[in-house]
N, C-alpha and C positions, 0 to 999 in steps of 0.2 A: 243296335241301339245300346248305348252305355248305361249301365245301371246307376241310379242315383246313389251317391255316397250315403252311408248311414250316419245320421246325426244323433249324437247322444242326447237323450231327453232327461237324463238324471245325472247327478254328480255323486261320485264315490265319496267325496268329503261330506256332502250333505247326508248321504245315506248312512255313513258311519256315525255322524253326529246325531241323526234322528234315532238310530238304534240305541246309542248311548243315553240320549235324553229319555227314551222310553224306560231304560233300566233305572236311571236316576229317579224318574218320576215314580216308578214302582217302589223304589226304596223310600222315597219321601212319603208315599201313602202308607207304607208299612211302618215308618217311623211315627206318623201321626196316630195310627191305630194302636201302636205299642204304647206311646206316651199316654194316649187317652185311657187305655186299660190300666196302666200303672197309676195315673192320676186318680182314676176312679177308685182303685183299691186303696190308695193313700187317703182319699177323702173319706171312704168308708171306715178306714182304720181310725182316722182322727175323730170322726163322729162317734164311733163305737167307744173310743176312749172316754170322751166327754160324757156320753150317755151312761156308760158303766160307772164312772166316778159319781155322777149325779144320783144314780139309783142306789149305790152303796152309801152315799152321804145321807140320803133320805132314810135308808134302812137303819142307819145308826141312831136315828132320832125317834124310832118307834119305842114307846114306853107303855108301862102299865100305870094308869092314873085313875083317880076317882071320877073324872069327867069323861072318861073314854067310853067306847062302845063295847058291847058284848058283855059276857059274864065277867070277864077279867078286867074290863074297863080299859081297852087298848086305845092309845092316842099317839099322835105324831106331831112333832114340831118341825114344820117344813123348813129346810135350809134354803131360803130364797136366793142366796148367793150362787148355789149350784144351778138353780133354774135360770137365773140371769145370765150365767155363763153360756147356757144353751141358746139364749135369745140374743146374743151379741150380733149375729148375722143380720138381724132386722128383717129378713125375708121369710124365715121359717117360723112355724108355730110349734109350741111345746105343749105336750099333754102328759099327765101323770095319773097314776092310780095306785092306791095302797089298800089292799084288801087281804082278808084271810084266805087260806087255800080252800076254804069252804064256800067262798064267794061273798062273804060279808064285807061290804065296802066300809073302809075307815075314812078315806078322803079321796078326792080326785074325780076322774071321769069314770062313771060306772061301766060304760059300754066299751072302754078301751081294752083291746085284747091283751092278755098277759102271757099267753103262750104256756109252754110247759115249765114246770118248776125246775130251777137249776139244781144240779147235784150237790154243789158246794155253795156255802153262804157268800164267800168272798169272790166267787167267779160268776159274773152275770151271764145270762143267756141272751144272745142277740138274734133277731130275725126281722125280716121286712114284710110289711103287710099293707093293706089299704084301709084307711080309716077316714070316714067322713069325706070320701071322694078324693083323698090325697094319698100318695105313697109315703109311708112313714117308716122310720127305722126305730125299733123298739128294743130296749134293754130291760131285762127282768132279773131282779135280785131276790134272794130269799133270806128271811130273818126268822130265827126261832126265839120266841119269848116265853119265859117261864112264868106262868100265872100262879095263882094260889092253889089251884087244884090240878092243872095239867100244863103241858107245853103246847103253845099255839104257834103255828107256822103262818108267817105273813109274806105275801108276794108284793114286791114294789116294782112297778113298771113305769118307765119314762120313755116317751116317744117324741120324735121330732120329724117334721117334714124335711124333704131332701133338696129343695130348690137351691139353696145357697151352696151346698156342697156339690150339687150337680153342675151349677154354674162355675164353681171353682175348678172342677175337673175339666170342663169344656174350655175354660180360658187357658188352662195349662196346655191342653192339647193344641189349641189354636196358636198359642205362642210357639210350641214346638213345630207346628206346621209352617209358621212364618219363618222360623230359623231354617227349616228344611227347604223352603222355596228360595231363601237366600243362598243356601249352599247349592241348590240346583242351578241357579243363575251363574254362580261362580264356577261350578263344575262344567257348565256348558261352555263358558269362556275358556277354561283350561283345556277342555276336550278339543275345542276348535284349534287351539294352538298346538296341542299334542298331535292331532290328526294332520295338521299342516306340516309339522316337522316329520311325521312318519311317512307322508307321501312325497317328501322332497326328493328322495332317490328316484322315484318314478318320473318326476318332472325333469330331473337331470338326464335321465335316459332319453326322454323326448327331446330335450335340447341338443344332446349329442347327435341324435339321428337327424334332427332338422338342420344342423350345421354341416352335415356331411355332403361331400360332392357326390354326384350321381354314379361315379365310377369308383367310389371308395367302398370296398367290401371287407375291410379289416374288422376283426372282432371288436366288440365293445369291451373295453377294459376300464372298469370303474368300481370303486368300493361300494358295496350294496349290502343291505341286510340279508340274512339267510333266506327269508321268505321270498325275496325278489330275485334271488339267484336263479331259480328255474326259469323265470321270465327272460333274464339276460341270456341264459343258455339256449332257450328256444329261439330268441331273436338271432343269436350268433349262428345257430344251426340253419335257420331259414336263410340268412344272408349268405352262408357258405353254399347252400344248395342253389340259391339264385346265381351266385358267381359261377358255379359249375355249369348251370344251365346256359348262362350267357356265353361262357367260354365254348361249350359244346356247340351252341348255335352259330357262333362266329366261325368256329373251325368248320362246321358243316357247310355254311354258306360259302366259305372260301374254297373248300374242296369241291363242292357242287359246281361252282362257277368254273373251276379249272377243268373238271371232268366233262362238263357239257361243252365247254369251249373247244376241246380237242376234237370230238367227233363232228362238231359243226364245221370246224375248219377243214377237216378231211372231206366232209360232204361238199363243201364249196369247191374245193380243189378238184374233186372227181367230176363235179358238174362242169367246171371249166374245161377239163380234159375231154369229157364227152362232147361238149359243144364244139371244141376245136377239131376232134376226130370226125364229128358229123360234117363239118365244113370241108374237111379234106377227103371225105368219102371213105374213111376207114371204118367200115361197119362193124367188124369183129372187135376192134379196139373200143369202139363206142359201146358195144354190148357189155364188154368186161367192165368198163367204167360205170355203166348203169348198175351192174351187179354189185360193184363195190359201194356205189351210192346207196343202193337198197340196204346193204348190210350196215353201212354207217347210219342210215336213217333208223333201221331197226334197233341198233345199239343205243342211239340217242333216245328213241322212244322208250326202250326198256329202262335206260338209266333215269330218264325223267320220271317214269312211273315209280321206280324204286325210291328215288329221292323224295317224291311226294308221300310215298308210303312211310318212309322213315320219319318224315316230319309229322305225319299224322299219328304215328305210334308214339313219338316223343310227346306230342300234345296230350294224347289220351292217357298216357302213363300217370300224369298228375291229376287229371280232371275227370276221367271217366268213372262212373259208378260201377261197383262190382255187383254181380248177381250170380245166383247159383246156376251152373251150367252143366249139361251132360257132356263129358269128354267124348263119348262115343258119337253123339250127335254132331259135334264139331268135326270129328274125323270123317264122318259120312259126307257132310257138306263140302269140306275141302276136297275130298276125292271126287265128288260129283262135279265140282268146278273145273278140275283138271282132267276130267274123263276124255274130252276131245283130244287134248294134247297127248295123252297117253295112248289113245287108239291110233293116232297118226304114226306112232313108233311101235305099235303092236304090243304094248305093255298093258298087263292086267293088274288091277288092285285086288289083293287078297286081304279081306278084312277079318280080323279076330278081335271082336269088340266086347267089352264088359259094359253093358248098359247101365250098371249101377254105379259106375265111377263118376263122381261129381266133383266139381271144383268151383271156387269163387273167383270170378274174373270178368274182364271186358271182352264180350263176344267178338267185336270187330277186330280188335288187336290180336286175339288168339287165333281167329280164322286166318288172318294175314300171316302169322308165324307158321301155322301148319301148312298153308299153301306154299310158302317159300321152301319149306323142307321137301314137300312133295314135288315141287317144280325142279329142285336140284336133283332129286332121285330120278325123275323122268328124263332130265337132260343128260345125266351122266351114266344112267343105267344102260345096259346093252339092249338093243331092240329085240322084239319078240320074246320078252321075258316077263317077269312079274315083280311087283313091289308089295311087300308085306307090311300091313298096318295093324299094330296090336295095341289095344287099350286095356289096362288093368287098373285095379284099385277099388273095385266094388265088392259086394258080398260074394260074387261068384269067384273072385280071386283072393279072398281072405281079408278084405278091407285094408289093403296096404296103401301106401301113398299113391294117389292117382298118377298114372304115367301113360304116355303115348310113345310108342317106338315105331320108327319107320326104317325099314331095311331094304337095300337094293343090292345088286350084284355087279356094280360098276367098278371102276379102278380104285375107288376109295381115296382116302387122304392119309398120307404118311404121318406117323406120330409126331415128327418134328414140326409139322405144319399145322397141327390141329388147334393150337392156340392162336396162330396168326390169322386163320381164315375167319375168325369172329370179329376182326377189325374191319373198319369201313374201307372199301375199295381194295381189299386184299383177297387174292384168289390162290388156290392151291395149284401146284404145277400140273396136275392132271387135267385142269380145266382151261389150260391156256388156249386150246384150239376150239373151245366151245364159247359161244356168245354169252356174255354175262356182264353184270355191273360190279360184282364184288360187294354188294350190299345185302344180299339175302340172309346170310347167317348173322350179320351184325344186327339186322332187324329181329331175328329170332332171339338173339341174346338179350336185346333191349326189352322185348316183350316179357321174357322169362324173369329178368331182373325186376321189372315192374310188378310181377305176380309172385315175387319171392320164391321162384322156382329155380331149377337147375337144368342145364343142357349139357349132354355128354355125347362124345363121338367114340364109337367102338368099332372094332373089326367085325364084319359079318362073315360067318363061315359058310362055305369055304372061301368066298370072295365077296368083296363089296364093303359097304359101310352101313352101320346101324346108328341112327341118331335117336337119343332118348330125351324126352321132355318130362321132367318130374315136378309135380306140383305139391304144395302143402295140402294136407287133408282139410276139408272145410269143417266148420263146427257142426256138431250133430243137431238136427232139428228137434225142437222141444214140442 
């Protein structure tokens, strides 16, 4: 059953635009808060300036007169122009209080807080408080009056509610917010255009791939930004691997068809000879033909099995999941699978296994590779002998690279042929008289390449061949 194709549920362009709009919206909120804070400070500064000027103007009108209050007859002529300036907003109320520092009221609201006395006469003191249920801003100025017998200190406090200035600050902040929203809309439009232009190389790559023929495996060559270059390299690498896989498959199919056709033709010819000999009464000739038929059938069966094995190994090399495996356990399993074939020739397996040697790999493919090596050792080794299987790479052998070595005492492979025998359908000269397909060692090499390992052929002393399969060490367990 073919898996349903994945359908994109989101757009990269919309995702980028959404993320940019979130950033822009955050900046707009930050702008609003900043402008609100600045406008608030500006409104406070403006109100303080007017309040301070009014308090100082009233302080300058404090006099000593006959109709005043207190022992010195203090009086004040209020400059109503200063108070009118505070009432221009129309929304705020103004309060004032003129009293001595001892609390004797000269004029104004007696319960209006005056706060602390300023240190200097010309520098008012400002503070915010609550008066008659409203938040007010108060400016307090100090004036020293020389009377007939002493110097009297007078505190002049002018207060104003904050509705108008608060409204002013809010209006400024809202205006800034409106400007920010306008910029946000403009930024969204510009961001959409910029994202479209930035993603244009990706669309061009898609167009190039869509316009290609199914047999066109040439690399993609197009100017692209630095960030998209890894994508193009990855696509080119994938296309090259796909081309090599298809070439290998086509070559494999052609060679397989040729190799299978030959023994089948021989089998058919021998069957016709046996049938003709049987009709002529040639019993011995018929028996020889049947033997040749059996050999041809055996060769065809073995070749077909090896071809299917190679196809399976090629398939699993790209798709099989890797797992942590014991190399010693793999060696035991492979030896057990070939135990009957070895006993028929009187061959024993001598195992020298380090159970701590572990590798990361595909169990099925690795077992097939080890079986092929053991099968060759059983076939080409002398009868009534032994085959040595050694596994190293665990704690018992010093935590070296995991390795399995299989040694026999057969005729071996000459050095000049050791590279050739790893090619498909190529056999060494010593195996010409032994039935085989020429695929065993090519399967071994293919499995080792898929596992990033190495395969080596060495002389076994005093005679024979030693084949080593060396694997990269797996990552340590955490």
